[in-house]
Phi, psi and omega in degrees: 000131180269129183246125177269130182236133178278128177276171180296335181270004178086008181263148178280142176226134181261123181270095178256164174289120182255108182303320182296316179295317179298319180295317180296321177298316179297321179296319179296316178298317180299317180300317180294318181292324176302315179299317180297313180297316183296313180295318179298318179297316180298317179294320177299316180294322177295319180298313182287337180280323188240351184244301184215123178277153180244167173303143187307310184292325178292312180303312184289325181294312180298317180300310184292324178300317179291320180295317178297319178299314178298320181299311184290335179273331182272324186252119180293158180298325179227162185299321183241110173239123185294135180262356185265007178217157182296115192265125173296327186293329177294322176291323177299319178300319179293326175297317179295323176298314179300318178295321179298315180296317182295314184295325178280324176295327179303320180291313183296319186288332188233032190299311183299315180295323178297318178297322184287330183256030178305120180092339179248070193279146174279166177299319180296325177300316183293316182295313179299320181295317179296313181297315181300317179296317178295324178297318179294319178297319179292319177298320178298317179299319183287319188272316188256322177126178186288332184293310178298318178298319178297321178296317177298315179297321177296322178299317178293317179297321178298320179293325181285318189252035181306317182296342184260007181277163175300158186305326183296329184234023183287149172206179191284340180088152183224153181282163176301320179301312182296318183294308187289322179291326174297319182288323190256332187249012176226176175262023179260358183229245184300323180265031180275201185303316183302310180289333176297317178292318180297324184278355181237275186296309191298314183301316183297322181282329172297319177296320177301315179296319180294319179293319179299318180289317182294324182276359176103003181295323179299313179298324180298313182292326176294314179298321178298315180299318180290320180297325183277325189241353189297335184272354180276167178301124184066022186305311180303323179291320179293320176297322178298318180298313182293311183295317181292328176298315180293311183292328177294325177297322181282317188284326180076008179224117180296315181295317178297323180291322176301315181294322185284308184269334183295331179298339178258317187285321184295313176301325178296319179294317178297325183297324180270001172120358177292137177296146186308314183291332177287318179300314178296322181291321179299315179297320180295314181295319181293318181293325178295319180294337181301329181283352177254359185262120174298159015269351189254316175058036181059221180268350190298315184297321181292317177297316182296321178300320180288316181297320185264357183055045182239152180293150179299323180298321178295320180301308184289334178293313183282339182279342189295310184298311177300322180295318178297320178299319178301313182291326175298320178297314178298318180296323178296314178300318180297317180296317180296320178300317180294318182292318183297326184252011175062039182278130180259164177283174177287152174290154184303326184294332184269357182260153174299142178281124187303318182291323179293318178299314180296319181298321185275337187223012182302330182296342179288342178288331185300311179300326179293317178296320177298317179301312181298318180298315182295320178295316180294333180278009174068026168286159179292153178303325179297314179294322178298316178295320178300313180295321179297317180295310182297318181293322178296314179297314183296315182291323178296315179297317180298316181296317179294324179293319178297318178298319181296321182294318186273357183288344177075222187287342184276356186282151176290170179292163181299321180294316178297317180296313181297319178297317179298318178297315181298315179298322179296317180293316179298318179298318179297317178296321178295314180297322179300314179294318179296320180293336182275350185301311185297312184293324180290318177296319178299318180291322177296317179293320177298330177299328176296315181294313180299318180298318180289324176297317180292317183295320186265349184076020183295331181302315179294322180294317180295319178299318178298322180295316178297316179298320182292315182288332182268355181056029178076008180269122187301316185296324177292320178297318180295319178294322176297318178295320177299318177295319178296320180294325179295317179294314180296320184294343177294336182235353184243144169295164183304315183300312180295320179299317179297316181299313182296314181294320179297324180287318186272311190262336181306313180302330179296318178294322178297321179295336178273003177093009177283129179302152187299319179296316180296317180301314181290325178292321176299311180298319181295317179298315182289339177291348179273347196292336181293343178291332187230014183244122175298155009273341180250092186247088194296312180294323179295320179294323177296318178294322179295322179297318179289322184281346185068039185245169176292123184302315183290324177297318177296319181297315180292326178291317178295326176299320178292315182296328186265025183300332177301333179298332183263330185275315187300319178299326178293320176298320179304322185290332187251341184226155186281059182291332183264003179118172184247147173077183182294331181265005178052057179294126183270334185267060176238144188300326180292322179293314180297317178298319178298318179299318181293311183294323179293319179297315178296322178296320177294321177297315179296320180297314179298320180295320179292317183292322180274347185053050184202142169221272173273337178205181177297132185278143174283175180299317180296316181295320178297318178298318178297320178297319178297315179298321179296316181297314181297314181297317183287335176276334186295134185281063176206141185293324179296326178291324176300315181296315179298318179295320179295320178297316179298322180293317179298318179298316181297317180293322179295318177299319178298323184281317192251348181253118183264145176237159179293121182292144176267157181290130177274115183281355178083187185269145172247147182262046183285151179247000000 
């Protein structure tokens, strides 16, 4: 019925159904509900982390139900959905949200009965399992992309059509009922270890990073790095390496860290003379290393602790030395770049004032110190993350309250101040849940792959294949794993790539006699390589976008800067870089010697690759640097001595033998 309404000006207006207005109203309602779900999820995760733990399947079901709901509301079904007309797709998203809630509630509501009828499934069990599996695949397609979704689908197809596979990977085959119920109604598939880690440790630390960033902690650590190093040669780049390393450890995403910190660090590097593609590459390499740097290491440390049945404290203890070596390598490359092109630091006037930075943000150091103390005190990672989140919120509120008190007449009213504080906390909780969507969806999708690998026995077959192709030689097996990680990393986030590789390739290294911790650390390091390795170098492309540089040029430069990522895992396999014995004791002379020789080898390698130390290296000096690197990496003491002698000779020639300097053409601003 059309209703005519008289306006105040006496003109007729026809009140028709306006699709655009209806769509906008629905979008506003959706935005509000997203905030409610996200904040509720963050509070729920804090409650289960620090107050009361729940049964594994219940904890994971509620977590995944909320994550799937956020995914379907945040990520459109297709890249372009018109906003100027009443959209069917928005209603479809709400239907998917309803199905997500129902399928996860089905588990919680009937948990005991589900356990009792394992293998004797009802029709409703089968239907819910099929729908739940399809929901995870659709969420994966929206958040991660078609490649990961395709791998999951291939895993299911492989489980179904096992009898028709080649002899090397043949198996008896399984029905749709067996596959989907295994994936949805047990802890062997979607609700397995990966989503378990995401729903406990990882979420709390992602929330910690979001709160730290929202309250200004990220800006504080970046300003501190610039204030301390900005005036030195190549200072902004060195500050970028340090700051991005810390923030990458907290954020758990190399690409996200490039986007967050690179918007500030890359322009600073360009300003002092770094070429655009080099500035983008430095940020990419530094952000990638953040996921290997304790105390948080993204999601990797928590997953590794569960896979290896090792304490979280042991993981971060053995990971520290290799991570520092990686960053030293990046810093050496950055220093050589600055020296070769005569790049100077920023003037004191253009840098943040150290006392001002400390005055405004010193309180952000306290939650980090509390986190480290709690971890060292052998509390669980969940409790450590809970305490870190609560302490960050409390200290931020206290600091803001003190500022409000001392501001005098310029301060807002108490109601305005309290409202602002509340909104800030709600925003941090909302951002934390949104930031966790990708890693949780990746872990749920990875659970499909892990479940199918376990069901079909593919893990043993893949391990046999690696052993056969490598002829039992560790270095060849590691290189094969590195190649596999590069291919997987083109379509998978780091966390998913690590899970898949640990499941498929980890046993092959164990069969070669590599200790379980070393095997997983090798796999974890190589799972990072797609961020900085062409042709699909995700972190490098993000850095190139901010720097306005050629993406492939940036990718190849970041590949050079991140060489420690490829070398250090090979050293781990042959030498006790991670410690000795079952407890991975670090204070043993062989471990210390390995750390020293590996660090010197990385220095020699960087000098050889850059053909630079104190000045441009001659052919003889470059050859000596190469020989030094090979000798210091080689797992034999006589090789260490030979490598050290070659390194001393190369450095002495650089110091005491002068060559005719070439004309420095200066920097070009090529893109």
